[in-house]
N, C-alpha and C positions, 0 to 999 in steps of 0.2 A: 081333025090334023092339027089345025092350031087351036082348038078348044082343049085338047088332050095334054098341047105343051104347054099351054098356058096353067091349067091344072098341074101339070107335072113340077113348073117351077113353083107357083104357090106352095105347092106342099113341101117341097125341099124348103122354102123360107120359112111355112112355120116350122117344121122339123129343126133348122140352122138356130130362131128365135127359140125355140123350147130348150135345145141343149146348151144355148148360153147362159136363161135364166136357170137350168140346172147347175150349170160348173161356175156361175155368178153366188149361189144362195146354197150351194154344198157346204157340209161344215168341213174346215181347213185341216191339216195336222197343226196342232199349237208346237210353236219352237221354244225350244226347253233347252237349258245346260245340262249336262250330266257327269256325274263321277264315279269314280269305282272304288268298291269296296277292297281295302288292302287291310292286311296283316303286318302289324308294325308296334313296338314299344308305344304306350299309353302314359298318359302324365295327366292329373288333374292336380290343379292347383290355387291357391289366392296368391293375386298378385298384387302388391303393395308398396308406395314411398316409403323408403326407410334413411336413416341418418344414422351416419359413424362417428362413436364418441370412445372416449378410454374408459378401460371398467376401471381403475383408481383414476382420480384426480386431485389434487392435492394443493389447493389454497394456501400459501405464507403469509401470514399477517404480523403485524406490527403487535408485540407483548405490550409495551410501554407506549406511552408520549414520549416520541423522541424527533431527532431527526435525520433522513435517512439520505442518504450519501448517493449522488449520481450513481445509476447504475453500468455496469460495462457489458452485463449483459444486454441479449437479443432475441426475440422470439426464433426460436427454432436453433437455439444453442445450447447443447450437451451439458448435462451437469452430472457429477458423481452423488451418492449419497455422503453427507458431512461435508461438502463445498461449500465456501462462505459465499451467499447470494444476496445479501445485504449487509449495510453495516450503520448500524444506526447510531447515532450520538446525542446526550441530554440535550435537552432545548435550552435556548437561552433565558433570563429574566423579561419579563412584560415590561416596559417602558412607562414611565411614572412619572404622571401629569402633577403640576404645580401644585394644586390643592394637596393629593395623595401625599406628595413629598411631605407638606407640612404636617400632613396628620402622622406619617411616617415620623418626623422627626420631633415631634413632641411625645409620640409612646417611647424614641429612645433617651428624651430627656427621662422620662417617668422613669422606665426602667433601670436607668441611672443610678437615680434616686433610690429605687426600692433595693440595687446592689449596697448602696451605703450605707441604707436602713439596717439591712441584713449581715451587714460587716457590725455595724453597734452593737447589733444584740448578738454576735459572737464574741464581742469583747465582752459585753456583758454577760455572759451566761459564763467566759473563762473566768472572768474575777470573781462570781457567785461560789463558782467550782471550785477556786485558791480558798476562799473563805470557808467555805464549808470543811475541807481538810483542813486547814488550823484550826478548827473549831473542836473537831475529831482529834487533833494529836491533845489539843489541849485537855479535853475530857476523858483519853486513855490515861493523862499522868495524874489526873486528880483521881482516877476510879480505882487507879494503882494502889494511891495512900490513903484510898476509902473516905474520900469528900465529895464523891458524885454515885448516885445511886445507876443501877444495871438499866434500869427504864430510858436514863437521859443516855447512857453511850448509845442504845440503840435508837435511839432518835437523831443521834448527830450521825451515824451509819448510813441511817435512812436517809438524812438530807445531803450527802455526798451522792449518793447514788441518785436523788433526783436532780442533785445539779451538774452531774454528766449525763444525764440528758434532755435537760434544758439545753446544754452544749451542743448534743450533736443534732438535735432538732434547728437550733441557729444555722451551723452549718450547713444542713442540707437546704432550709431557705434561702441563704448567701449562693449555693449554687445555684438551684434554680433559677434567682434574679438574675446570674450571671448569664445563663442560659438565655433568657428573657431579653438580655439588652444586646446580646452577640443578633437573637433573631430581628428587634428592631432594627439594629444595624444592618442587615445583611439586605432589606428590603429599598434601602437607599444607595446602596451597589449602583452603579450606572451598568448600561446591558452593553457590552461590545461585543461586535463579533468577533470569532476566534477565538476568546477566552476559554480557555479549556474548566470545563465545568464539571468531569467525570471521565472515567473509562469508558470508551466506545463500546458498543454491543455488537458482536457479530451473530446474524441470523444464518442458519447452516438450512442445507437441501436436507429432508427426510428419507427421499430416496433419490437414486438414479434414472434420469429421464431426459428428456429436454424443456424447454421453457415453452408454454402452450402461448401464455399471455403475460403483457407486464405493462401493467395500469399507471404505474409510475416509474417515466424513467430520467426525469430530472431531478434534482435536490429539492426536498419537500419537509415541512412540516407536518407528520402523520399521528393521531390518536391511536388509542390501541383496539386492534381489531382491526386497522385498516389492511385491506389487500396488499401484499407488494407485489406478488406473482403468482402463475398457478405453473404447475409442473406436474408430467405424467408419462407414464413410458410410454410411447408410441405400438409397441408390439403386443401390449394387450391391448386390444381393439375389440371390440363388440358393434352389434346393430342394433340399433332400435326402430321397432315399426310400429305403427298405431293402427290395430285393427279393429273391426267392426266385433263386437261382442259376438255376434253372430257366427263369423268366421273364426275367431279366435279360440272357438269350444274344437275347431279340429287340428289345432296348431297343438299338439302336445309335444313336451319336453323331450326331444330325440328325434324330432320328425324333420327329414331333410328339405334347406331351403338353398335354392341356387338364386346368387347375387348376383346382378347384374347393371347393365346401363350408368356403369361407372368411371368410363373409359380405357376398358381394360377387359380382357377375356373373363369371362361367366366364373365367377369363384363360388363352393361349394361352402356350406353353412349347416350348421344345426341348433334346433330351438332350443334353449335353453331354460328358461323361463317363463312365463305367462303370469304377469302382475296380477294379484286378486282384486284388485281393485276397480273398475272403470270410472270414466270421465266422459263428461258430455264436452262433444265439440263441434259446431257451427260448420257447416260445408259450404264452399262457395256458393252454393246455391240456395242459402237461406234455413237450410234442412239442419236440426239437434240431431246427432248421431250420438250414440254410448259406442265409445271407443277405451280398449285396454291396450298397455303398452307390452310387447313383444318382446325381448330379449334372444339377439342369435349370436352364436359363437362362430368363427370363420373355422373352419377345418383345413383349407391350405396352408402351407408353410409360411411363416412371416415373411422372406423376403417378398412373396406375391401381394401383400398390402403394404409394402415403404410407399407406396404411390400412392397412396390414400393418407388425409389428414384426421382429426377430430373435425367433426361436424360435416364432411363430406353427405353430398345425396348420393343415395344410390335407390336400386329396385329389387323389391325381393319378390320370390315367388316360393310360397310354401309347400310342399309338393304335400297334397292330402291323402291321393289315391295313385297307383302305379301298377302296371303290368308292362311283362316282358314281351307279350307277343299277344296282342288284342286285334279285334274285327274291328275295323273304326271306316268311319263315314264323315264327310265334312254336316257341321251343325247345322248350315241353311238346307240340308235334303231332310231334317226331320221337323213335324208339325203334332200338334198335340190333339189328342184322340178323345172321345171317354175316357176312356180307361188305360190311359199311357201316350203312349208315341208311335207314330206311323212313318213310311218314306212311300214314294210311289218309286217304285223300278220299273225301269226298261225294257218289255220283251215284246221283241217282235214288230218294232213299231207302237207299241200301245203303253199306255201306263197302269199297271197295275198295284193298288193297294194294299201296303205290307206292313202289319205291325211291327212293330219291334223292341223288344228289351235292352235298355239303355242302362249299363255298369254306369258310365262316367262321361260328363262332357270338360271341355275346358274352352278357351277363346276360339279355338279352330274344327275341332275333332271332336266323335263323340264315338264311346266304346259303346258298341251293338255285341251284347253278350246271345241274342236269338233273336231268329227271323231274317236275315240274312247268311248269305257264304259268301267267301272271297271270290272276285272278280266279277260281283255282279255289277249292274249300273243303276245309278239311283237318278231322280230328278233332282238338281238344286232349285230352291227357291220355286219350287211348282205354283203357277198361276192361279189366279181362280179359276181358269176354265178347264182346267183336268179336271178330269171326274174317274172315277175305275171304269176302265178299257176306255179311254178318250185315246184320238190318235195322235202321236208326236210326233215331232221332227228336230233332231238335234241340230243345233245349233253350231255352227262352224266358229271357232276360236278368233 
């Protein structure tokens, strides 16, 4: 009896040990997360940072070298078309040093001497003309009496014309010498602030808008072409985004765009133009990228854009694909296979491999065109241990 009890205890212990080992080494259901396939509107987009800018920006510059008066305008002030935005006055003459003053004085004395010489030549020409006229009168009386030939009378008349031309040339030289003397005298005039040297020139705004930039606020002397201020209409706003060339081919004119992360509710826009030439840009990781500028026009009314200004940062989503009612699953459920994509659907506690046709993907959801039906559960981020037919356990959130 004792032996039989010992045998029984040993058999029970061995059975318990074998059961424990079998339980310990038996495959357990893999814990997984699941999601449900649902019908909902789907959008696929290209997301990129953008920047606002005025469609038309006018830089008003100085047309001549002048001194610009202190501006009463400030950035953000409204101006109408034709309003005076800057007043230019002629610049003062430069200061003259001792050496230059002596040279200028010498030129003035030479110019004065030239005026006296020209005056003497005018007087000599006047006397010569008077003499020629007297000779002509005498020859005309003698010719009437037959004492002078016709050829001599013609010579006297030509002499009068030549003397008149000499007098005209002398008077022109005298006038030229007078102007040269005035020019030499102007160099010696002292430069005094506040001296009226000409009429002020009013620079007017070509369009109605607001002052965007005012590089010169105080009085200053400027050269021709110096920018005085920038003017633009904030109601004429656009967004510029630099897209990769591989993405820009999908952003056709008229494509819908969502403008977000600007500090307010999302706004709607449309692609107006994709510039024809790309450029190279180095990313933050040091990678050379080919990008192209895409111009986007806002669709929402202007009041929605009053809080946005020139050069504000925004985020744009260019909608490349959209569907009103699409079967969607999280992108974390997809994984590539030899012929496309597949998912693991949950079927009575086991994972079933299901190939699917994907119509598009965005940052979070994938559009499944075929392979699944609504309300089916799929495994998210399936671990490497999950295979066809593997037992799985849904992890509680």
